[in-house]
Structures are given as C-alpha cells and as structure tokens.
C-alpha positions, 0 to 999 in steps of 0.5 A: 494341532501341532506336533507337540500337542499330538505327542501329548495326546498319544497316550490318551488316544492310544487307550481310547483306540484300544477300547474301540478295537476291543469293542469292535472285536466284541461286536464282530464276534457277536455278529459273526456267530449269530444265527440271525442274518445281519448286513450293513448297507451303505447310502448307495444301497450296497452291501458293505458287511454281512455275517455268515448267517445272512450269506446262508439265508441268501445261499451265497458266500459273504464275499459274494454279497459284498459290494452288491446292490440291495436290489440284486437280492429282490425278486422281479416284482420287488425290484421296482420298489 
C-alpha cells in the first residue's frame, strides 16, 4: 500500500476505528460492572484482563491478578492438573 492509497483509506478506517472503540468501551463497561467474575487468559495461561468481580472472588485486586499464571489460583491438589 502506498502513501496515496493510505491517505485515501483514512476516512474509511477512521470510521471503522471509531465503531471499534465504541464497541470495546461498551463491552468493557459490561464486564467491569458485571456481578460475575470474568478473566481473560492468554496462550501461556497468564491473566491478561480481569474484572473487579473476579478479583473480589479471589480476594485480590485486579492489578494483583494481571500477569499471573492460572495455576497460581488453584489449591495444591489441583495444581498438578
């Protein structure tokens, strides 16, 4: 893609990016205010995002959950799985 093509696509991409941001904001609001716990785990089984309800269930802050291994939250018997 050359510079002229990139400039031509900016209005199209800009509108799409605004819709994407609105959608992300909407979903983030739902997750952050839900009574149910949600967390997103990556391929390395690390917590990438968690909502306040999940943090409360685990008795920790959201910041304390981020980056930790999923196994950190299992008791001794379940860690071997």
